[in-house]
Structures are given as C-alpha cells and as structure tokens.
C-alpha positions as CSV (number, residue, x, y, z in Angstrom):
1,M,0.0,0.0,0.0
2,N,1.3,3.4,-0.9
3,T,1.6,6.1,1.7
4,C,2.0,9.9,1.3
5,S,4.7,11.8,3.2
6,P,3.1,14.6,5.2
7,K,6.4,16.6,5.1
8,A,6.8,16.2,1.3
9,L,3.2,17.1,0.5
10,G,3.4,20.0,3.0
11,V,6.5,21.5,1.3
12,A,5.0,21.0,-2.2
13,L,1.7,22.7,-1.4
14,G,3.4,25.3,0.7
15,V,5.8,26.3,-2.2
16,L,3.0,26.3,-4.8
17,W,0.7,28.4,-2.6
18,A,3.4,30.8,-1.7
19,L,4.4,31.4,-5.3
20,Y,0.8,32.0,-6.2
21,V,0.2,34.5,-3.4
22,F,3.5,36.2,-4.1
23,F,2.8,36.7,-7.8
24,A,-0.8,37.8,-7.1
25,G,0.7,40.5,-4.8
26,I,3.1,41.6,-7.6
27,F,0.4,41.6,-10.3
28,A,-1.9,43.6,-8.0
29,M,0.7,46.4,-8.0
30,Y,-0.3,46.8,-11.7
31,G,-4.0,46.5,-11.1
32,W,-4.6,42.9,-11.9
33,G,-6.2,40.8,-9.1
34,S,-6.4,43.5,-6.6
35,A,-9.7,42.1,-5.3
36,L,-8.0,38.8,-4.6
37,V,-5.2,40.5,-2.7
38,A,-7.7,42.5,-0.7
39,L,-9.5,39.3,0.3
40,L,-6.3,37.4,1.2
41,S,-5.0,40.4,3.1
42,S,-7.8,39.9,5.6
43,F,-6.3,36.4,6.3
44,Y,-2.5,37.2,6.0
45,L,-1.4,40.2,8.1
46,G,1.0,42.5,6.2
47,Y,0.0,41.1,2.8
48,G,-0.6,43.8,0.2
49,A,0.1,45.0,-3.3
50,S,3.8,45.8,-2.9
51,F,7.0,43.8,-3.0
52,A,7.4,43.7,0.7
53,G,3.7,42.8,1.1
54,A,4.0,40.1,-1.4
55,L,7.0,38.6,0.5
56,I,5.1,38.7,3.8
57,G,2.1,37.1,2.1
58,A,4.3,34.4,0.6
59,V,5.7,33.5,4.0
60,W,2.2,33.3,5.5
61,A,1.0,31.3,2.4
62,F,3.9,28.8,2.7
63,V,3.0,28.1,6.4
64,D,-0.7,27.8,5.5
65,G,0.0,25.5,2.5
66,F,2.5,23.4,4.5
67,V,0.0,22.8,7.3
68,A,-2.8,22.0,4.8
69,G,-0.6,19.6,2.9
70,A,0.5,17.8,6.0
71,I,-3.1,17.4,7.2
72,I,-4.2,16.1,3.8
73,A,-1.4,13.5,3.7
74,W,-2.1,12.5,7.3
75,V,-5.8,12.0,6.5
76,Y,-4.9,10.1,3.3
77,N,-2.6,7.8,5.2
78,K,-5.2,7.1,7.8
79,I,-7.9,6.3,5.2
80,A,-5.7,4.3,2.8
C-alpha cells in the first residue's frame, strides 16, 4: 500500500501556494487581481500590493500550505 509523506506534500503545497500568493501581490501592483489580494490580506497580516507585502504574504502562504498539505497527507494515510 502506498503512503504519502506529510512533510513532502506540505512542502510541495506550501511552495506552490506561496508562489501563487507572491505573484498575485506583484500583479496587484499593476491593477490585476487587486480584489483577490484585498481578500487574502484579511487572512494574512501584512500582505498587500507591494514587493514587501508580497513577500510577507508568501511566508504566510507557505505556512498555510504546509499545514494543509501535512493534514491532507495524514488523513490520506489514515484512510488508505
């Protein structure tokens, strides 16, 4: 039976979510996706449409994605 590594899935989802949030913050500086950044800034303190805000949001997003990935892998391993 195959198992899923919680650490590996956590890192993978954390990196993907952090990149998405980072680039959303960068694009919002030019007016694209500013509504999404406004929504996410209510969850991630310090996140905004600036380079520093995008970095802060990426750190928050990595932690959020890592925890979500680890929980998903743990639940998968318990069910499978």
